[in-house]
Each structure stands twice: as C-alpha cells, then as structure tokens.
N, C-alpha and C positions, 0 to 999 in steps of 0.2 A: 410293107405298110408301116409308116411312121406313127408311133403312139402319141396320142395327146390325152392329157388328163381331162376328162369330161364328167359333168354331173347332170347332163341334160339328154341322156340317151332316150330315143323314142322306141316304142315297142317294135315297130316295123324293122328298125335297124338291128335290134337284138335277134329277132326271129330270122333275119337274113343270114346272120352268122350260123345259126343252128341249121339252116337249110343248105349251107354250102357243101360241096363234095368234101368228104372227110380229109383227103390230102390237102386240099386248098385251105381248109380251116386250120389244120395243124401247121401248115407252112406259115400262115399269118401269125398264129399264136406264138410259135417258136421264135419267129423273128422279133416280135415285141418282147418276148422273155429275154432274149439276148441283149436287147437295148438297155435293160435295167439290172440284170442279174448275171452272175456266173452260171452258165447252163449246167455245170457239173458240180454244183454245190447245193446241199440241202440242209435246211435248218431242222434240228431235232428237238422235240419236246417230249416230256413224260407227264402223264396224267395220273393223278392219284385221287381216288374217292375218299374224302376225309369224313364224309357222313353219308351213309348208304341207306337207300330205301325209305319207305313211309311218306313219299311225297304226296301232297294234296292235289297236285295237278293231274289231269287226265290225259296227258299226251299219249296218243294212240300207239306210239312206237316204243314207249319207255317201260322197261322191266322194273323201274324203281317207283312207279306210280302205285299208290295205295288202291287204285281202282282195279288193278289186275292181280291175279294170283300167278306169279311167275317163279315162286320159290326164293325170291330175294327177300331176306329178312331185314326189317328196319333195325338200324344200328345207331348208336350214339356217336357224337363227334369224337374223332380220334384225339389222342393227347398230342400236345406240341412235340414232345420228345419222339414219339412214334413217327410223326410226320417228318421231322428232321432226319431221322434215320433213313426213311425212304428217299428223301431228297439227296442225301449223301450217296446212296446207291445209284440213283439216277445220274448224278454228275459223273460218278466213276464209270458208268456205262456209256457216256458220251453225250448226255443231254445238256443243252445250253439253257433250256427253259423248263421250269417246274410248274405244272398246272394243278390246282387244287379244286376239286369239284364236290359240292354238297347238295344233296337232294332236298332243297327247301323251295317252297313257293316264293317266299321272300324271307330273308333272315331277320331275326330279332336283333336289337341293338347289342345285346350281350353276346350273341353269336358273332357279330362283326368284330367285337373286341377280342374274342378268342382267336378268330382267323387272323386279325391284324398282328397278333403276337407270332403266329406261324409265319406270316409273310416276312416279318422282320428277321426271323431266324433263317429262313431260306435265302433271303438277300445276303445275309452275312456269310453264306457259303459261296457266294460269287455266282449265283444263278439268277437269271431273269425269273420273274414271278408272274403267274396268271391265276385267276380264280374265276369260277362260275358258281354262283350262289343263288341264282334266281333274280327276282326283281329287286331293284335298289331304290331307295329314296335318294334325293340330292345330298342329304347330310351323310348317309351311309357311304355313298360314293366318295365324298370328300374324306371321310375317315380312312377308307382303304387306300386312297392316294397318299395320305399322310404317312401311312405305315410302310410305304415304298412299293405298292403294287404297280407293276408295269402294264399289265394287260388285264382287261376284263372281258370274259367271253359271255355273250348273250346272243344266241342264234335267232334269226327270224323263222327258221325251219322251212318255210315254203312261201308261195305267193299269198298275198292278202286274200285273193279270191278263193283259194283252196284251204286256207288256214282253218276255217270252221269245221272242215272234215277231220281235222287232226287233233285240235285242242278246243275245248269249250270253257275252260276255267280261267283263262285270261285272254285279253284281246290283243290284236296285232298292235294297236296303239300303245298298250302297256309295254310291249317289247321295245317299241321305238322310243318311248319315254325313258326307259332304263338306259338305252344307248345314249340318249341326250344327256342324262345325268353323268354318265361315265366320261363323255367328251368335256362337259363343263368342268369336271374335276381335274382334267388334264391328263387322264390316262389314255393309253392306246386301246383301241377297240379290236376285239376278235369276234367276228360275226359272219356266219355263213348259213348253211341249211343242210337239209337231208333230201336226197333224191331216191327214187324207187318206192315212194309211198303211194303209188297209184295216181300221181299227178300227171298232167299232160305236158308235152314239150313247151307249150305256151306258159304253163305255170313255172317251169324251170327258167324260162327266159325272163319271166316277170320277177322271180326271186332275185336273179342276178341283176336285173335292171334296177330294182329297188335298192340293192346294196350299192351299186355304182352311182346312183343318183342321191345318196346321202351327202350332206354338206362336205364331209371328208370321207374318203374311202377307208374302210376298215384296214388297219395295218396287216391284219391276218384274216384270211377268209377260208375257214374250214369247209370243205365239201365232203359231206358224209354220205356213204351208201347205206341204205337201210339194212340194219342187222335184225333179222327176224327172230324174235324170241317167243317161244311157245307161251301162251297165256295172254299176250298182248293183242290188241285189236287188229294189228296189221300182220299177225302171223298167218302165213299161207298166201301172201301176195305173190303175184308173178314177178320173178326177179327181173331187175332192170338189165337191158342189154348192155354189155361192156362198152360198146362204141358210143352209146348214149351217155354213159358216165364220162367217158373221155371227152366228148363234145362239151359237157358242162364245165370241165376243167379248162378247156381251151377258151371258151367264151368268157369265163371268169378272168382269165389272164388278159384277154383283149380289152375287156371293160375296165379292169382295175390293174393297169400295167405295173404299178410299183408296189402292190400288195403281195405279201406272202400268201400263196394259195396252198392250202394244206390238204393232203390226203389223210382223212381222219378215220372215222369208223367205217368198217367194211373191208379193210385191206386184207383181212383174213380170208375173205371170199374171193379175192382177186389173185390170178396167177401173176407171175413176175413179168410176163410180156405186157399185160394190161398196165401194171404199175410203171413199167418202162415207158410206155406210150404216154401215160399221165405226166411223167417227168418231162418228156419231150414237149408236151402240150403246154407246159408252164407251171406244173406243181413243183414247189420247191420247199416244202415243209412236210414233216410227218410226225405222228405220234410213235414213240419208240417204247418198247417194253411189252410185257405179256398180257396186259389187260387195259381196256378202256372203260373206266368206271366199273361196269359189271359184264362187259362182253369181251371175248378174246381178241387179241391183237398179235401179229407175227412176233415171234421172240427176237430179241435184240441180235443174237448171233446170226439168225437167218437174214435179217436186214443187212448186217455187216457183209455177209457173203454176197448178197445181191448187189450192194453198193460197189464191192470190189470188182464184180464182173462187168458192171456198167461204167466203172471209172468215176463214180460219184464220191465226193468228199463231204463229210459233215462240216457245217459251219460251226466255228467255235465262238463263244461269247467274248467280245472285246470288253474286258472288265473296266478298262480305263474310261470308255465312253458309254458303257451301259447298253450296248446293242450288239447284234451279230455283225461280225466283220469277216472278210475273206482271209482270216488267219486259218490256214488249212490244218485240220486235225487228221488223225489217221484212224483207220478202222472202217 
C-alpha cells in the first residue's frame, strides 16, 4: 500500500483498518513504515517531571490530580540546575530529546519564564527539547518558541465523544486551541492519547482520525497504554488486550505515515514480544529511563538489551540540523 498524506479520513475508512485481520493490518502498516523510516531505528526521549502533583484538572487516569488521593505529594517547580543535571544524565544514557512535564492546568507567565530558562539550558547541551505544561495562550506559546522549544506535548487523550467520561475540567476544544497556538508559534506538535480507559474501538478510531485530520499531522504521536494507579478513578479497569494496543499503533502509522509514533506510558506492563510487534507495526520512538512523570518505565539497560536482541539502533540527534538523523548510535 502506497502511503499518501491525507487530512480527510472518513470514520468508515479508519474502522476498516481496525477490522482487518491482524496480519493484513501489520503488513500494510509495516510497508508504510519502511517507505518513510529506517525500520530498525528508534528515537529515544527522556521525560522528567519538573513540577509534580497538585494539578487542578480531574483527569480520571492521573495520579497528579488534586482530585484523587494517590500518595503523590504536590511539589514546587525544580531548580534550573537540578533539571540540567538530569538532562546531562539523559544524554549520557542515549536520549536525543529531553521532555519536561509540569502538573499545571495552565502555567502562569512567571512559570513560563522559569521554564524558558530551563529550555535554553537543555538546548545548550545539544538535546532537542519538549515540554508539557498544560493549556497555553498564544503569547505563552510564542515565548516558549523564542526560548528554543522544539516540541510541545498536549494530548487529546481520547475521542471527543468519550472525552467527558475522562475529564470535566477542560473541554476538547480547549485542547485543540492549545495545539493551534503551538502550531502558530512555529513549534512541532507532540499529540496522542491513552488507550485502555474503557473506550470502544470506535473511540480509538475516532481519536486517531482526529489527529490525522488536523491541518498538519503531529510530528510525534504518543500512544499511551493506561497505567492504573490506585486512588484514581480508572483504577480497576479491565486491562486492554495487547493485540488491540498493537492495532492502535498500526493504524496510527497508516494514518500518519511521516510522524514518529511513540510507545509511551504502559511499556512496563508489556512483554518484549508485544513491544517488538509494536516496532514492526510502526512505533519508532520510546521514552527511556526509569520513570514517566510518576509511573514506572523499563530501565534503560533493559531497553538496551532488548534493542540488541532485535537489532534496533537508537537514532542520534543531528545537532547541525536540529533533528534526528540516521546517524547510528550504539547501545
């Protein structure tokens, strides 16, 4: 199947992919993946929580929400020096992109100034930068761009129809508006969702269709598997079948051929065989390191061993051009 970049996917077309026999779906997705990427190279990012807990949002999955008692204590924003120390460690461990996450509903302007200083420091280390800070105004997005921010993460989480079951403190349109501000500022968009929250296959199809029908595809599409945290509203959900997760990866690759599709939260729950099928289906980006904000992630050495057995090579950052290239790293 020859890939074409489209922004006019119909619901019936996307559902058709989800309904295909598993082998047929993976065959199509892998073929498209090979048209645009080295199938044995994976981009590596590290995520640091620079301000943890106490968030005013009521996201049903999130241990950082002030609405739930999960044992996560609200903390102040980290110092710039501490953040840069973590960025140096991430680079030494093989990361090419450093992501900073803060549990805010929407940052204050003084928060933006503090984070802008961190971004400038991380850029000076030769890393790509990403931040996820909640909703942004047009002016705040512009300030982050000026500081050198490469990517802004703001997930849609699920379909518009299912969204009200997960979050009530901000609307779907609020999320789309922030994405629009990020695009207008000239930054890359990192936007995906979470599966396994009790949504239907139709909801998963609609989430991916919404992402693919944006005016520009997100450069990075994180597909998260729900990590169930005791105390949150979604604790106790029936776990999503691994094949359903892999199908979501494959359909994301088909709909957004040139985007990096990231295996994000939930890798700790996946065996290596599931992850290997995800890479075959078109995933080519992971979070690396021991923690994703407040939930566990496979340790870096374990990932290196898996990559070695699969013959996968981490993408290194081409610092002359400011983006990943197929300069092969080792490990």
